[in-house]
N, C-alpha and C positions, 0 to 999 in steps of 0.2 A: 479387718478393723481390729484393734486389740480390745479385748473384751475388759479387762482389768483396768485399764487406761479408760475407756469411756465410763466404767463403773466409779472410779475413783474422781473423775470429773463431774457426775452426776451429785454425787455425794458432796463435793467440795461446794457446788451452785446451790445446792439444797441446803447445806449448813450456812451460806452465807445469808440465804433468804431467811433462814429461820432466827440468825443474830438480828439482822435489821427488823422482822416482825416483832422481837423481843424488847428491841429498843424502842420500837413505836409504842408497845403496851405501857413501857415504863414512862415515856414521854406523857401518855395519856393519863396514866396513873396521878402523875405530876403536875398535870393540867397545863403541860407545853404543848398544845394542839397545832402551833404554828411548825413544828418539826415534824409532824406525823406524815404528811403526804408525800416528803420526800423520803421516807424512811420505807413507807409503802410501796413506793415505786421501785425503790430499788430492790426490795423483796421480789416484786413482780418481775423484774428485770433477770434476776438469778433464776426464779422458777422458769421464765421462759428460757433461759439459756439451756437450763437441766430438761427440760421438756423436749427442746429440738434435739438435744442429745440422745434423749429416749427414743423420740421418733425416728431419727437416724438409724439408730440400733434394731428398732423392730423392722423397719423396711429393709435392711440388708439381711436381717435374720429370714425374714420370709421368703428371699432369694435363696438363700444359703441353708438357712436351717442349722439349729444348733445341734451338736451331739450331745452337749451336756449341759447343764445348766449351774454356771459357778455361784457359789454361797455369796461372793461380793457383789454380783449382779443384783441376786435376790435382796441383800442388803440396801443396794443403792436404791431400788424401786420402792421397798418399803419405806426407806428415808424419804424419798421424794413426796411420795402419797401422802406421808405423817406430816411433813410441811404442806404441803398443799391444803391439807385438812386444817392444820393450824391456822394457815392464813385467813382462812373462811371463820374460824371462830376468833380471832384476833380483832378483824375488821368490825364484828358484833361486839366486842368487848370494847373498843375504842369509841363507839358510839354510845354504848350504856357509861362510860366515863364522861364523855363529852355533855350528855343530857344530864347526869349527875352534877358536874361541875355548874352547867347553866342553871339548874334548880338552885344549888346551894347560892350562887351568886344572888338570885332573885329573893330567897329567904333573906339573906343578909341585909339587902337593899331594904326589904320591908322592915326588917328589924331594927335597921338603922332610923328609918323615919318612924315607926314606932316610938323608939326610945327619945328621939327629938321632941315628938309631940308631947311627951310626959314631962320633959325637962322646961318646958316652956310656960 
């Protein structure tokens, strides 16, 4: 198993996931909630692929044992764990934006009703 290749593939999948997550967050900020589920699914799929690579590597390492720990592998692990943590935070932030949008919609509706009553 080529450590550099596996490391780069982990970084690639984690990076793709991060891009999808940040696109979903931007959609939430812009109240484009219909697009978020797809982007979150894509992010989850990318993270799953990265995690599978990591698991295979760990299983292989358990049998053979690494003589050294390459910096690229450490970076890949760090990148993956950071994106997984970001995913959890972004999921919460999407819900905050969703709730904020719903409250704004209700306030706007109430304000419209209030102003219509005054004009009559």
